[in-house]
Backbone as CSV, one residue per row, in Angstrom:
resi,resn,N_x,N_y,N_z,CA_x,CA_y,CA_z,C_x,C_y,C_z
1,GLY,13.041,14.000,-10.696,12.161,13.119,-9.977,10.869,12.892,-10.728
2,ALA,10.016,12.151,-10.127,8.723,11.818,-10.729,7.819,13.046,-10.766
3,LEU,6.948,13.084,-11.767,5.976,14.170,-11.844,4.984,14.068,-10.696
4,GLU,4.557,15.219,-10.190,3.565,15.289,-9.115,2.409,16.160,-9.577
5,ALA,1.251,15.993,-8.955,0.064,16.759,-9.344,0.316,18.262,-9.276
6,ASN,1.075,18.716,-8.287,1.295,20.160,-8.159,2.343,20.694,-9.139
7,ASP,2.850,19.841,-10.041,3.728,20.289,-11.117,2.928,20.921,-12.258
8,PHE,1.612,20.894,-12.157,0.735,21.401,-13.208,-0.208,22.450,-12.649
9,LYS,-0.631,23.384,-13.517,-1.651,24.350,-13.133,-2.810,24.247,-14.129
10,LEU,-4.013,24.443,-13.622,-5.229,24.270,-14.412,-6.017,25.562,-14.478
11,SER,-6.739,25.742,-15.583,-7.676,26.853,-15.683,-8.765,26.488,-16.681
12,ILE,-9.898,27.177,-16.563,-10.995,27.031,-17.519,-11.140,28.360,-18.244
13,THR,-11.174,28.294,-19.566,-11.421,29.489,-20.361,-12.705,29.299,-21.145
14,GLY,-13.290,30.390,-21.589,-14.528,30.360,-22.354,-15.571,31.217,-21.677
15,SER,-16.585,31.583,-22.423,-17.608,32.463,-21.866,-18.669,31.666,-21.138
16,GLY,-19.395,32.357,-20.284,-20.442,31.707,-19.502,-19.904,31.220,-18.179
17,SER,-20.802,31.002,-17.277,-20.388,30.533,-15.963,-20.931,29.137,-15.736
18,GLY,-20.733,28.647,-14.560,-21.296,27.353,-14.216,-20.277,26.292,-13.882
19,ALA,-19.014,26.517,-14.194,-18.004,25.505,-13.901,-16.776,26.154,-13.286
20,SER,-16.173,25.438,-12.360,-14.910,25.876,-11.777,-14.102,24.644,-11.426
21,LEU,-12.822,24.842,-11.243,-11.960,23.728,-10.849,-10.878,24.231,-9.929
22,THR,-10.227,23.288,-9.263,-9.111,23.646,-8.389,-7.925,24.029,-9.259
23,GLY,-6.981,24.771,-8.732,-5.840,25.261,-9.496,-4.834,24.204,-9.893
24,THR,-4.870,23.041,-9.244,-3.965,21.939,-9.576,-4.771,20.647,-9.642
25,PRO,-4.265,19.645,-10.357,-4.952,18.354,-10.379,-5.048,17.763,-8.965
26,THR,-6.057,16.932,-8.744,-6.216,16.308,-7.436,-5.279,15.118,-7.265
27,SER,-4.895,14.491,-8.379,-3.935,13.382,-8.312,-3.348,13.145,-9.699
28,ILE,-2.301,12.332,-9.730,-1.640,11.982,-10.983,-1.282,10.502,-10.922
29,SER,-1.394,9.818,-12.072,-0.955,8.425,-12.139,-0.179,8.226,-13.435
30,GLN,0.694,7.253,-13.423,1.557,6.991,-14.567,1.413,5.554,-15.012
31,GLN,1.395,5.371,-16.347,1.461,4.034,-16.931,2.402,4.143,-18.123
32,GLY,3.616,3.634,-17.963,4.638,3.792,-18.997,4.997,5.262,-19.146
33,ASN,4.918,5.767,-20.377,5.209,7.180,-20.638,3.955,8.039,-20.647
34,SER,2.829,7.496,-20.229,1.565,8.238,-20.199,1.196,8.593,-18.767
35,TYR,0.672,9.803,-18.614,0.247,10.287,-17.304,-1.218,10.662,-17.366
36,THR,-1.940,10.376,-16.302,-3.343,10.751,-16.183,-3.484,11.701,-15.012
37,LEU,-4.100,12.864,-15.267,-4.353,13.843,-14.222,-5.821,13.796,-13.856
38,ASP,-6.131,13.679,-12.578,-7.510,13.762,-12.106,-7.807,15.214,-11.780
39,VAL,-8.967,15.683,-12.248,-9.352,17.081,-12.112,-10.700,17.150,-11.407
40,ALA,-10.795,17.985,-10.378,-12.054,18.173,-9.656,-12.779,19.378,-10.245
41,ILE,-13.868,19.117,-10.955,-14.663,20.176,-11.570,-15.982,20.258,-10.832
42,SER,-16.364,21.472,-10.460,-17.688,21.670,-9.878,-18.521,22.486,-10.856
43,GLY,-19.809,22.225,-10.888,-20.689,22.908,-11.824,-20.731,22.181,-13.151
44,THR,-21.251,22.875,-14.152,-21.454,22.270,-15.472,-20.597,22.975,-16.512
45,LEU,-19.791,22.194,-17.228,-18.998,22.752,-18.312,-19.918,23.116,-19.473
46,GLN,-19.609,24.212,-20.139,-20.326,24.639,-21.336,-19.545,24.165,-22.558
47,ALA,-20.200,24.115,-23.702,-19.562,23.631,-24.932,-18.339,24.452,-25.314
48,ASN,-18.302,25.726,-24.955,-17.173,26.562,-25.343,-16.085,26.645,-24.268
49,HIS,-16.222,25.935,-23.193,-15.188,25.924,-22.162,-14.019,25.049,-22.598
50,VAL,-12.836,25.516,-22.265,-11.617,24.759,-22.543,-10.859,24.628,-21.229
51,ILE,-10.465,23.417,-20.892,-9.629,23.198,-19.716,-8.180,23.233,-20.183
52,GLU,-7.418,24.150,-19.618,-6.017,24.320,-19.981,-5.145,23.707,-18.891
53,VAL,-4.198,22.876,-19.308,-3.242,22.246,-18.390,-1.851,22.698,-18.804
54,LEU,-1.173,23.387,-17.902,0.175,23.895,-18.179,1.125,23.472,-17.065
55,PRO,2.419,23.403,-17.372,3.377,23.122,-16.297,3.449,24.306,-15.348
56,ALA,3.505,24.042,-14.067,3.726,25.102,-13.090,5.134,25.645,-13.305
57,GLU,5.326,26.912,-13.002,6.610,27.551,-13.236,7.739,26.838,-12.487
58,ASN,8.803,26.534,-13.213,10.001,25.887,-12.659,9.695,24.591,-11.917
59,SER,8.812,23.755,-12.498,8.469,22.501,-11.827,8.803,21.259,-12.653
60,ILE,8.891,21.394,-13.973,9.175,20.253,-14.847,10.384,20.608,-15.701
61,TYR,11.368,19.700,-15.735,12.601,19.952,-16.460,12.907,18.813,-17.417
62,ASP,13.590,19.136,-18.520,14.039,18.088,-19.434,15.374,17.520,-18.945
63,ALA,15.912,16.568,-19.694,17.153,15.886,-19.284,18.347,16.840,-19.190
64,ASP,18.274,17.964,-19.899,19.370,18.943,-19.868,19.185,20.009,-18.792
65,GLY,18.119,19.902,-18.011,17.890,20.856,-16.927,17.132,22.101,-17.335
66,ASN,16.529,22.097,-18.549,15.749,23.235,-19.003,14.311,23.125,-18.511
67,ALA,13.788,24.204,-17.936,12.417,24.207,-17.429,11.414,24.181,-18.577
68,ALA,10.325,23.424,-18.399,9.252,23.381,-19.389,8.575,24.741,-19.422
69,SER,8.183,25.144,-20.620,7.545,26.448,-20.783,6.039,26.333,-20.611
70,GLY,5.461,27.326,-19.961,4.021,27.378,-19.784,3.330,28.236,-20.816
71,SER,4.012,28.539,-21.912,3.393,29.375,-22.941,3.348,28.660,-24.277
């Protein structure tokens, strides 16, 4: 089926505080083969912060039925 926002998990890595986000994107949109994830961030991101987007466990599969890896 179509990708959904809860098919992804989000995290912020890096030192310092000031920013947080929800564990999943707030929405997803598709244009052709491109997807845009909307992310709700509160606070201020620091230069060393990295937003990591990974597939949620057992949520995205290829044409052969293999689950996408989150590592």
